BASE-467927 format. One record per residue (C-alpha): residue number from 0; residue in one letter; z, y negated, x. Coordinates in Angstrom, 2 decimals. Layout:
+-----+---+---------+---------+---------+
:   k : r :       w :       v :       u :
+-----+---+---------+---------+---------+
: NUM : a :       Z :       Y :       X :
...
+-----+---+---------+---------+---------+
This chain:
+-----+---+---------+---------+---------+
:   k : r :       w :       v :       u :
+-----+---+---------+---------+---------+
:   0 : m :  -21.69 :  -46.06 :  -19.68 :
:   1 : f :  -18.06 :  -46.66 :  -18.84 :
:   2 : d :  -16.45 :  -48.13 :  -22.02 :
:   3 : k :  -13.55 :  -50.49 :  -20.76 :
:   4 : e :  -12.21 :  -50.80 :  -24.61 :
:   5 : k :  -12.20 :  -46.81 :  -25.18 :
:   6 : w :  -10.15 :  -45.99 :  -22.10 :
:   7 : l :   -7.82 :  -48.53 :  -22.81 :
:   8 : e :   -6.81 :  -47.08 :  -26.31 :
:   9 : i :   -6.79 :  -43.67 :  -25.04 :
:  10 : f :   -4.16 :  -44.73 :  -22.07 :
:  11 : s :   -2.42 :  -46.40 :  -24.88 :
:  12 : t :   -2.61 :  -43.68 :  -27.35 :
:  13 : l :   -1.03 :  -41.44 :  -24.62 :
:  14 : k :    1.77 :  -43.67 :  -23.27 :
:  15 : k :    2.83 :  -43.70 :  -27.06 :
:  16 : n :    3.53 :  -40.23 :  -26.65 :
:  17 : k :    4.60 :  -39.46 :  -23.58 :
:  18 : l :    7.11 :  -36.28 :  -24.17 :
:  19 : r :    3.64 :  -34.53 :  -26.54 :
:  20 : t :    1.52 :  -35.46 :  -23.45 :
:  21 : i :    3.64 :  -34.06 :  -20.66 :
:  22 : l :    4.06 :  -31.30 :  -22.67 :
:  23 : t :    0.09 :  -30.44 :  -23.24 :
:  24 : s :   -0.79 :  -31.49 :  -19.76 :
:  25 : f :    2.01 :  -28.87 :  -18.68 :
:  26 : s :    0.62 :  -25.98 :  -20.80 :
:  27 : v :   -3.28 :  -26.53 :  -19.01 :
:  28 : a :   -1.96 :  -27.42 :  -15.83 :
:  29 : w :    0.13 :  -23.92 :  -15.50 :
:  30 : g :   -2.67 :  -22.15 :  -17.04 :
:  31 : i :   -4.79 :  -22.97 :  -14.35 :
:  32 : f :   -2.07 :  -22.83 :  -11.86 :
:  33 : i :   -1.23 :  -19.13 :  -13.07 :
:  34 : l :   -5.05 :  -18.08 :  -12.74 :
:  35 : i :   -5.37 :  -19.69 :   -9.11 :
:  36 : i :   -2.44 :  -17.75 :   -7.96 :
:  37 : l :   -3.59 :  -14.18 :   -9.59 :
:  38 : l :   -7.09 :  -14.62 :   -8.31 :
:  39 : g :   -5.51 :  -15.46 :   -4.50 :
:  40 : s :   -3.17 :  -12.69 :   -4.68 :
:  41 : g :   -5.65 :  -10.28 :   -6.03 :
:  42 : n :   -8.13 :  -11.51 :   -2.88 :
:  43 : g :   -5.20 :  -11.12 :   -0.36 :
:  44 : l :   -4.59 :   -7.62 :   -1.31 :
:  45 : q :   -8.10 :   -7.28 :   -1.50 :
:  46 : n :   -8.83 :   -8.67 :    2.53 :
:  47 : g :   -5.75 :   -6.39 :    3.73 :
:  48 : i :   -7.19 :   -3.29 :    2.45 :
:  49 : t :  -10.79 :   -4.12 :    3.29 :
:  50 : k :   -9.57 :   -4.86 :    6.93 :
:  51 : q :   -7.57 :   -1.21 :    7.01 :
:  52 : f :  -11.24 :    0.24 :    6.32 :
:  53 : e :  -13.06 :   -1.65 :    8.58 :
:  54 : q :  -10.49 :   -0.82 :   11.34 :
:  55 : d :  -13.31 :    2.36 :   11.53 :
:  56 : a :  -16.45 :    2.82 :   10.25 :
:  57 : t :  -16.67 :    2.51 :    6.53 :
:  58 : n :  -19.59 :    4.84 :    6.67 :
:  59 : s :  -17.94 :    8.00 :    8.30 :
:  60 : i :  -16.85 :   11.11 :    7.51 :
:  61 : w :  -13.72 :   12.78 :    9.09 :
:  62 : i :  -13.09 :   16.42 :    9.49 :
:  63 : y :   -9.81 :   17.65 :   10.43 :
:  64 : r :   -8.73 :   21.13 :   10.89 :
:  65 : g :   -6.12 :   23.28 :    8.47 :
:  66 : q :   -4.67 :   26.59 :    7.65 :
:  67 : t :   -6.36 :   28.63 :    4.92 :
:  68 : s :   -4.48 :   28.90 :    1.74 :
:  69 : m :   -6.71 :   31.95 :    0.15 :
:  70 : p :   -7.89 :   35.13 :    1.20 :
:  71 : y :  -11.20 :   35.57 :    2.10 :
:  72 : r :  -13.15 :   39.02 :    2.80 :
:  73 : g :  -10.33 :   40.78 :    3.52 :
:  74 : l :   -8.53 :   38.36 :    5.84 :
:  75 : q :   -5.05 :   36.64 :    4.71 :
:  76 : p :   -4.27 :   33.16 :    4.02 :
:  77 : g :   -1.92 :   31.62 :    6.89 :
:  78 : r :   -4.90 :   31.38 :    9.51 :
:  79 : r :   -5.11 :   28.37 :   11.52 :
:  80 : v :   -8.66 :   27.05 :   11.43 :
:  81 : k :   -9.26 :   25.93 :   15.35 :
:  82 : f :  -12.40 :   23.71 :   16.01 :
:  83 : t :  -14.67 :   24.11 :   19.24 :
:  84 : n :  -17.87 :   22.68 :   20.94 :
:  85 : q :  -19.71 :   24.84 :   18.67 :
:  86 : d :  -18.53 :   22.65 :   15.68 :
:  87 : y :  -20.01 :   19.82 :   17.06 :
:  88 : e :  -23.45 :   20.81 :   18.17 :
:  89 : a :  -23.75 :   22.94 :   15.04 :
:  90 : t :  -22.82 :   19.71 :   13.18 :
:  91 : q :  -25.26 :   17.59 :   15.15 :
:  92 : k :  -28.46 :   19.73 :   14.20 :
:  93 : e :  -27.30 :   21.06 :   10.41 :
:  94 : v :  -27.08 :   17.30 :    9.19 :
:  95 : k :  -29.99 :   15.12 :    9.70 :
:  96 : e :  -28.63 :   11.86 :    8.33 :
:  97 : i :  -25.91 :   11.63 :   11.38 :
:  98 : e :  -25.98 :    7.89 :   13.14 :
:  99 : a :  -23.19 :    9.07 :   15.25 :
: 100 : i :  -20.90 :   11.82 :   15.95 :
: 101 : s :  -18.06 :   12.31 :   18.10 :
: 102 : s :  -15.58 :   15.32 :   18.78 :
: 103 : r :  -11.67 :   14.32 :   19.61 :
: 104 : l :   -9.39 :   15.83 :   21.81 :
: 105 : n :   -5.80 :   14.66 :   22.24 :
: 106 : i :   -4.24 :   15.08 :   24.91 :
: 107 : w :   -0.34 :   15.69 :   24.01 :
: 108 : q :    1.21 :   17.08 :   27.05 :
: 109 : q :    1.66 :   13.97 :   28.85 :
: 110 : k :    0.82 :   10.55 :   28.74 :
: 111 : n :    1.02 :    8.98 :   32.14 :
: 112 : l :   -1.11 :    6.25 :   33.33 :
: 113 : s :   -0.79 :    4.05 :   36.39 :
: 114 : y :   -2.36 :    1.72 :   38.97 :
: 115 : k :   -0.97 :    1.55 :   42.59 :
: 116 : n :    2.61 :    0.67 :   41.60 :
: 117 : e :    2.32 :   -0.39 :   37.79 :
: 118 : y :    3.00 :    2.72 :   35.19 :
: 119 : g :    2.96 :    3.23 :   31.64 :
: 120 : t :    2.77 :    5.57 :   28.61 :
: 121 : y :   -0.35 :    5.24 :   26.48 :
: 122 : d :   -2.53 :    7.37 :   24.35 :
: 123 : i :   -5.11 :    9.52 :   26.20 :
: 124 : v :   -8.27 :   10.69 :   23.89 :
: 125 : s :  -11.09 :   12.29 :   24.59 :
: 126 : v :  -14.28 :   11.63 :   22.84 :
: 127 : h :  -18.05 :   11.75 :   22.69 :
: 128 : p :  -19.97 :    8.26 :   22.95 :
: 129 : g :  -20.21 :    7.92 :   19.42 :
: 130 : t :  -16.27 :    7.10 :   19.11 :
: 131 : k :  -17.85 :    3.78 :   20.14 :
: 132 : q :  -19.50 :    3.17 :   16.55 :
: 133 : l :  -16.79 :    5.20 :   14.36 :
: 134 : e :  -13.84 :    3.39 :   15.52 :
: 135 : n :  -15.59 :   -0.02 :   15.19 :
: 136 : v :  -14.69 :   -0.43 :   19.09 :
: 137 : t :  -15.92 :   -4.27 :   20.63 :
: 138 : m :  -16.51 :   -4.06 :   24.47 :
: 139 : e :  -14.73 :   -6.94 :   26.53 :
: 140 : a :  -16.18 :   -5.59 :   29.60 :
: 141 : g :  -18.16 :   -3.05 :   31.33 :
: 142 : r :  -19.76 :   -0.19 :   28.84 :
: 143 : f :  -17.64 :    2.91 :   26.74 :
: 144 : i :  -17.99 :    6.67 :   27.65 :
: 145 : s :  -21.85 :    7.66 :   27.88 :
: 146 : e :  -23.30 :   11.11 :   27.39 :
: 147 : l :  -24.03 :   11.43 :   31.20 :
: 148 : d :  -19.98 :   11.00 :   31.39 :
: 149 : v :  -19.93 :   14.06 :   29.20 :
: 150 : k :  -22.66 :   16.08 :   30.15 :
: 151 : n :  -21.55 :   15.49 :   34.04 :
: 152 : y :  -17.95 :   16.06 :   33.25 :
: 153 : r :  -17.28 :   12.30 :   35.26 :
: 154 : k :  -14.05 :   11.03 :   35.74 :
: 155 : s :  -14.66 :    8.10 :   33.73 :
: 156 : v :  -11.98 :    6.32 :   31.51 :
: 157 : a :  -12.72 :    3.32 :   28.93 :
: 158 : i :   -9.62 :    1.34 :   28.60 :
: 159 : s :   -7.95 :   -0.98 :   25.91 :
: 160 : y :   -7.58 :   -4.67 :   26.94 :
: 161 : m :   -3.60 :   -4.28 :   26.42 :
: 162 : v :   -4.02 :   -1.30 :   29.15 :
: 163 : r :   -5.54 :   -3.65 :   31.50 :
: 164 : d :   -3.13 :   -6.65 :   31.15 :
: 165 : a :   -0.22 :   -4.04 :   31.74 :
: 166 : l :   -1.63 :   -2.07 :   34.80 :
: 167 : f :   -4.07 :   -4.10 :   36.17 :
: 168 : k :   -2.46 :   -7.62 :   35.80 :
: 169 : e :   -5.01 :  -10.49 :   36.60 :
: 170 : q :   -7.24 :   -8.10 :   38.48 :
: 171 : d :  -11.00 :   -6.72 :   37.42 :
: 172 : p :  -10.07 :   -2.88 :   36.44 :
: 173 : i :  -13.98 :   -2.35 :   36.27 :
: 174 : g :  -14.61 :   -0.14 :   39.32 :
: 175 : e :  -11.43 :    0.62 :   40.13 :
: 176 : y :   -9.76 :    4.09 :   40.05 :
: 177 : m :   -6.68 :    4.81 :   37.82 :
: 178 : k :   -4.20 :    8.19 :   37.68 :
: 179 : i :   -4.12 :    9.93 :   34.05 :
: 180 : n :   -1.87 :   12.43 :   34.56 :
: 181 : g :   -1.83 :   12.18 :   38.47 :
: 182 : v :   -5.54 :   12.59 :   38.09 :
: 183 : p :   -7.99 :   10.05 :   39.42 :
: 184 : f :  -10.27 :    7.84 :   36.84 :
: 185 : k :  -12.84 :    5.27 :   37.05 :
: 186 : v :  -12.54 :    2.54 :   34.80 :
: 187 : v :  -15.94 :    1.97 :   33.44 :
: 188 : g :  -14.92 :   -0.11 :   30.24 :
: 189 : v :  -12.41 :   -2.61 :   28.53 :
: 190 : f :  -12.55 :   -2.53 :   24.92 :
: 191 : r :  -10.75 :   -4.01 :   22.18 :
: 192 : d :   -9.92 :   -2.52 :   18.36 :
: 193 : e :   -9.72 :   -4.34 :   15.28 :
: 194 : s :   -6.43 :   -1.86 :   14.62 :
: 195 : e :   -3.65 :   -3.02 :   16.56 :
: 196 : r :   -2.38 :    0.64 :   17.11 :
: 197 : d :   -5.88 :    2.04 :   18.90 :
: 198 : n :   -5.32 :   -0.24 :   21.46 :
: 199 : t :   -2.74 :    1.78 :   22.83 :
: 200 : r :   -4.91 :    4.24 :   24.33 :
: 201 : v :   -7.66 :    5.13 :   26.85 :
: 202 : y :  -11.28 :    7.04 :   26.19 :
: 203 : i :  -12.07 :    9.62 :   28.81 :
: 204 : p :  -15.23 :   12.42 :   28.00 :
: 205 : v :  -14.13 :   15.24 :   25.99 :
: 206 : s :  -15.69 :   17.65 :   28.62 :
: 207 : t :  -13.76 :   16.06 :   31.19 :
: 208 : a :  -10.61 :   16.75 :   29.23 :
: 209 : q :  -11.47 :   20.28 :   28.52 :
: 210 : r :  -12.14 :   21.18 :   31.86 :
: 211 : i :   -8.67 :   19.71 :   33.54 :
: 212 : y :   -6.32 :   19.44 :   30.95 :
: 213 : t :   -6.92 :   22.70 :   28.11 :
: 214 : g :   -9.47 :   24.46 :   30.90 :
: 215 : g :  -11.44 :   25.51 :   27.00 :
: 216 : n :  -13.64 :   24.15 :   24.61 :
: 217 : e :  -11.38 :   23.35 :   21.70 :
: 218 : i :  -11.90 :   19.89 :   19.45 :
: 219 : h :   -8.89 :   18.60 :   17.20 :
: 220 : n :  -11.44 :   17.15 :   14.84 :
: 221 : l :  -14.57 :   15.74 :   14.19 :
: 222 : a :  -16.30 :   12.77 :   12.92 :
: 223 : i :  -19.64 :   11.14 :   11.83 :
: 224 : t :  -21.21 :    8.18 :   10.38 :
: 225 : i :  -24.22 :    8.14 :    8.00 :
: 226 : p :  -27.20 :    5.10 :    7.50 :
: 227 : a :  -26.50 :    2.88 :    4.90 :
: 228 : s :  -29.28 :    4.07 :    2.69 :
: 229 : m :  -27.78 :    7.64 :    2.62 :
: 230 : m :  -24.12 :    6.28 :    1.39 :
: 231 : g :  -24.81 :    7.61 :   -2.12 :
: 232 : e :  -25.01 :   10.61 :   -0.65 :
: 233 : s :  -21.86 :   11.03 :    1.08 :
: 234 : e :  -20.32 :   13.64 :   -1.43 :
: 235 : q :  -23.12 :   16.17 :   -0.71 :
: 236 : i :  -23.24 :   15.44 :    2.66 :
: 237 : a :  -19.18 :   16.25 :    2.93 :
: 238 : e :  -19.67 :   19.32 :    0.76 :
: 239 : q :  -22.78 :   20.67 :    2.87 :
: 240 : l :  -20.08 :   20.22 :    6.20 :
: 241 : r :  -17.24 :   21.99 :    4.15 :
: 242 : t :  -19.64 :   24.82 :    3.55 :
: 243 : s :  -20.92 :   24.91 :    7.17 :
: 244 : f :  -17.32 :   25.44 :    8.14 :
: 245 : a :  -16.47 :   27.40 :    5.96 :
: 246 : k :  -19.43 :   29.85 :    7.02 :
: 247 : r :  -18.56 :   29.35 :   10.90 :
: 248 : h :  -14.55 :   30.19 :   10.33 :
: 249 : s :  -14.82 :   32.69 :    7.60 :
: 250 : f :  -13.00 :   30.91 :    4.80 :
: 251 : s :  -13.78 :   30.25 :    1.50 :
: 252 : v :  -15.69 :   27.25 :    0.82 :
: 253 : d :  -13.06 :   26.49 :   -2.51 :
: 254 : d :   -9.91 :   26.51 :    0.19 :
: 255 : r :   -9.25 :   23.07 :    0.14 :
: 256 : r :   -6.58 :   23.39 :    3.08 :
: 257 : a :   -8.72 :   24.89 :    5.54 :
: 258 : i :  -10.43 :   21.89 :    6.72 :
: 259 : y :   -9.48 :   18.54 :    5.46 :
: 260 : i :  -12.42 :   16.21 :    4.78 :
: 261 : n :  -11.93 :   12.31 :    4.58 :
: 262 : n :  -15.18 :   10.55 :    3.21 :
: 263 : n :  -14.02 :    6.95 :    4.28 :
: 264 : l :  -16.88 :    5.80 :    2.28 :
: 265 : e :  -16.31 :    7.17 :   -1.04 :
: 266 : e :  -12.46 :    6.21 :   -0.63 :
: 267 : f :  -13.79 :    2.73 :    0.23 :
: 268 : k :  -15.80 :    2.55 :   -2.91 :
: 269 : k :  -12.52 :    3.70 :   -5.10 :
: 270 : f :  -10.69 :    0.98 :   -3.82 :
: 271 : q :  -13.83 :   -1.40 :   -4.66 :
: 272 : s :  -13.76 :   -0.13 :   -8.13 :
: 273 : l :   -9.92 :   -0.46 :   -8.20 :
: 274 : f :  -10.25 :   -3.88 :   -7.13 :
: 275 : t :  -12.70 :   -4.45 :  -10.00 :
: 276 : g :  -10.30 :   -3.65 :  -12.32 :
: 277 : i :   -7.69 :   -5.47 :  -10.78 :
: 278 : r :  -10.05 :   -8.82 :  -10.68 :
: 279 : i :  -11.10 :   -8.46 :  -14.83 :
: 280 : f :   -7.40 :   -7.91 :  -15.37 :
: 281 : v :   -6.68 :  -10.85 :  -13.23 :
: 282 : w :   -9.01 :  -12.83 :  -14.87 :
: 283 : i :   -8.19 :  -11.93 :  -18.94 :
: 284 : i :   -4.65 :  -12.81 :  -17.78 :
: 285 : g :   -5.68 :  -16.22 :  -16.44 :
: 286 : i :   -8.06 :  -17.19 :  -19.23 :
: 287 : g :   -5.73 :  -15.98 :  -21.52 :
: 288 : t :   -2.96 :  -18.41 :  -20.27 :
: 289 : i :   -5.62 :  -21.16 :  -19.89 :
: 290 : i :   -6.62 :  -20.18 :  -23.75 :
: 291 : s :   -3.16 :  -20.67 :  -25.08 :
: 292 : g :   -2.77 :  -24.44 :  -22.84 :
: 293 : i :   -6.25 :  -25.29 :  -24.72 :
: 294 : v :   -4.79 :  -24.17 :  -28.37 :
: 295 : g :   -2.00 :  -26.76 :  -27.44 :
: 296 : v :   -4.49 :  -29.75 :  -26.66 :
: 297 : s :   -6.48 :  -28.70 :  -30.05 :
: 298 : n :   -3.56 :  -28.59 :  -31.98 :
: 299 : i :   -2.16 :  -31.95 :  -30.51 :
: 300 : m :   -5.55 :  -33.52 :  -31.16 :
: 301 : i :   -5.26 :  -32.27 :  -34.66 :
: 302 : i :   -1.55 :  -34.26 :  -35.09 :
: 303 : v :   -3.58 :  -36.75 :  -33.07 :
: 304 : v :   -6.00 :  -37.20 :  -36.10 :
: 305 : k :   -3.81 :  -37.18 :  -39.05 :
: 306 : e :   -1.52 :  -39.65 :  -37.59 :
: 307 : r :   -4.32 :  -42.13 :  -37.01 :
: 308 : t :   -6.05 :  -41.33 :  -40.55 :
: 309 : t :   -5.73 :  -44.71 :  -41.53 :
: 310 : e :   -7.14 :  -46.66 :  -38.18 :
: 311 : i :  -10.26 :  -44.06 :  -38.26 :
: 312 : g :  -10.94 :  -45.41 :  -41.95 :
: 313 : v :  -10.54 :  -49.24 :  -40.98 :
: 314 : r :  -13.11 :  -48.48 :  -37.96 :
: 315 : k :  -15.23 :  -46.68 :  -40.14 :
: 316 : a :  -15.08 :  -49.40 :  -42.90 :
: 317 : l :  -16.00 :  -51.92 :  -40.45 :
: 318 : g :  -19.22 :  -49.87 :  -39.35 :
: 319 : a :  -17.82 :  -47.36 :  -36.54 :
: 320 : t :  -20.33 :  -44.45 :  -36.66 :
: 321 : p :  -19.03 :  -40.77 :  -36.83 :
: 322 : n :  -20.65 :  -40.16 :  -33.08 :
: 323 : s :  -18.32 :  -42.96 :  -31.90 :
: 324 : i :  -15.25 :  -41.56 :  -33.67 :
: 325 : v :  -16.41 :  -37.78 :  -32.17 :
: 326 : g :  -16.97 :  -39.38 :  -28.87 :
: 327 : l :  -13.15 :  -41.30 :  -28.75 :
: 328 : i :  -11.48 :  -38.40 :  -29.66 :
: 329 : l :  -13.39 :  -36.27 :  -27.22 :
: 330 : m :  -12.81 :  -38.61 :  -24.50 :
: 331 : e :   -9.18 :  -38.25 :  -25.19 :
: 332 : s :   -9.23 :  -34.28 :  -25.19 :
: 333 : v :  -10.97 :  -33.75 :  -22.02 :
: 334 : f :   -9.25 :  -36.30 :  -20.01 :
: 335 : i :   -6.02 :  -34.60 :  -20.61 :
: 336 : t :   -7.30 :  -31.11 :  -19.96 :
: 337 : a :   -9.30 :  -32.38 :  -16.98 :
: 338 : i :   -6.29 :  -34.37 :  -15.26 :
: 339 : a :   -4.06 :  -31.45 :  -16.15 :
: 340 : g :   -6.18 :  -28.53 :  -14.55 :
: 341 : y :   -7.08 :  -30.69 :  -11.69 :
: 342 : f :   -2.84 :  -30.60 :  -10.66 :
: 343 : g :   -2.70 :  -27.16 :  -11.43 :
: 344 : l :   -5.73 :  -26.35 :   -9.29 :
: 345 : v :   -4.46 :  -28.64 :   -6.48 :
: 346 : a :   -0.92 :  -26.88 :   -7.04 :
: 347 : g :   -2.28 :  -23.41 :   -7.06 :
: 348 : v :   -4.77 :  -23.89 :   -4.29 :
: 349 : g :   -1.63 :  -25.71 :   -1.95 :
: 350 : l :    1.00 :  -22.91 :   -2.61 :
: 351 : l :   -1.67 :  -20.53 :   -1.20 :
: 352 : e :   -2.36 :  -22.33 :    1.76 :
: 353 : l :    1.46 :  -22.71 :    2.19 :
: 354 : l :    2.10 :  -19.32 :    1.83 :
: 355 : s :   -0.77 :  -17.85 :    3.56 :
: 356 : p :    0.01 :  -18.37 :    7.26 :
: 357 : h :    3.57 :  -16.75 :    6.78 :
: 358 : v :    2.28 :  -13.48 :    4.86 :
: 359 : k :    2.75 :  -10.93 :    7.71 :
: 360 : s :    1.42 :   -7.82 :    5.76 :
: 361 : d :   -1.27 :   -4.96 :    6.75 :
: 362 : f :   -2.39 :   -4.95 :    3.61 :
: 363 : f :   -2.27 :   -8.43 :    2.21 :
: 364 : l :   -4.10 :  -10.78 :    3.99 :
: 365 : n :   -5.21 :  -14.33 :    3.48 :
: 366 : p :   -4.64 :  -15.16 :    0.18 :
: 367 : e :   -7.10 :  -17.42 :   -0.96 :
: 368 : a :   -8.50 :  -18.52 :   -3.92 :
: 369 : n :  -12.44 :  -19.81 :   -2.76 :
: 370 : l :  -14.17 :  -22.67 :   -3.44 :
: 371 : s :  -16.69 :  -21.46 :   -6.11 :
: 372 : i :  -13.86 :  -19.86 :   -8.27 :
: 373 : a :  -11.90 :  -23.06 :   -7.80 :
: 374 : i :  -14.65 :  -25.25 :   -8.96 :
: 375 : g :  -15.67 :  -22.46 :  -11.63 :
: 376 : a :  -12.19 :  -23.01 :  -13.41 :
: 377 : t :  -12.39 :  -26.63 :  -13.45 :
: 378 : i :  -15.58 :  -26.54 :  -15.24 :
: 379 : l :  -14.19 :  -23.89 :  -17.34 :
: 380 : l :  -11.21 :  -26.53 :  -18.39 :
: 381 : i :  -13.45 :  -29.37 :  -18.85 :
: 382 : v :  -15.54 :  -27.02 :  -21.24 :
: 383 : s :  -12.77 :  -25.69 :  -23.12 :
: 384 : g :  -10.88 :  -29.20 :  -23.53 :
: 385 : t :  -14.08 :  -30.41 :  -24.74 :
: 386 : l :  -14.03 :  -27.30 :  -27.44 :
: 387 : a :  -10.34 :  -28.01 :  -28.03 :
: 388 : g :  -11.17 :  -31.46 :  -29.16 :
: 389 : l :  -14.76 :  -31.08 :  -31.26 :
: 390 : i :  -12.85 :  -29.56 :  -34.28 :
: 391 : p :  -10.24 :  -32.35 :  -34.57 :
: 392 : a :  -13.13 :  -34.69 :  -33.55 :
: 393 : r :  -15.37 :  -33.49 :  -36.46 :
: 394 : k :  -12.47 :  -33.98 :  -38.92 :
: 395 : a :  -12.14 :  -37.39 :  -37.97 :
: 396 : a :  -15.68 :  -38.38 :  -38.39 :
: 397 : s :  -16.02 :  -36.69 :  -42.28 :
: 398 : i :  -12.98 :  -38.93 :  -43.05 :
: 399 : r :  -14.03 :  -41.57 :  -45.56 :
: 400 : p :  -12.87 :  -44.88 :  -45.43 :
: 401 : i :  -11.63 :  -45.08 :  -48.92 :
: 402 : e :   -9.43 :  -41.97 :  -48.42 :
: 403 : a :   -8.33 :  -43.05 :  -44.63 :
: 404 : l :   -6.99 :  -46.33 :  -46.52 :
: 405 : r :   -5.12 :  -44.23 :  -49.52 :
: 406 : e :   -2.92 :  -42.57 :  -46.65 :
: 407 : e :   -1.68 :  -45.70 :  -45.79 :
+-----+---+---------+---------+---------+
């Protein structure tokens, strides 16, 4: 029940010792404020890095061409490894766990796109349909490049929303013909990519690009995705790919410069482990700061008990129970801790909310402390405040009335 007399007494005691109360409250508030800021900053960093990974499928493995750095069966180092359609076909057959696969051929010579009297320069990337999943592409209209486009050497193109806005303005581009380096291509879809840099490109079938622009079967890189259930085996799959490429292109499997394999899943797992360590570190610092404030509360309560020894003795002589003495001291301790913690919490969350819209960084996004952390921190403070006041409260309850009166 609400005991008005006890609360009036607590407020009277705090009012008599304003400076001490303010300093104690500040130490607690500062602790929770620092904890919230650190946790929010850690979340911001994690959100930013995770966003970078999510721009491509996190369960993807990318293989890039390199240059041999070791002699192999009479062949000298320094040979450039060139990928072909055979690498795509062999990988598709040999790796049973594949969900999506695509080879890629970038058109470097010219990047001229036009529609009627509108012109622009954008990246031209030739791919298989699997790129839609590999790049986490979202279709806004129409469709992506299909297997029939590749098989039949169709002049089909999927354009980004940025290309649509620049060349087609308000007109619906689906079914229209635009020119890519002077060659007419039919627009079959409009896409949007999470990565803004990838919205400055168009996709065409890899077979069409080889026939029109290179006249061969060369590709620049290759990528696959694997099922979520196979993620624990991604490293073995990557090594399987390295062995297969080494055999086809005659280089040592130990030659790490011959081809480069970017295992997004393994990199993502490394960053997840790093963030786990960061979170633990942040909690250690934050809790350490809170503990310093709680120790301050405990010390203040000890001083309060010492100053009020005579008063406590009189209370006990008049029939006050030990539990009532403990309750009074604990109420004062919890009150200081809870109020100070609340202000620290509000200040920390408020600062994060204030700064969040103004933080413009690809690697730092939405530095927010979620509600569960805020509630957990508040509960931690209340429990800590109770523990901080428990020792001096028990000491106060154990005071014998005759000894307390002698203090006078």
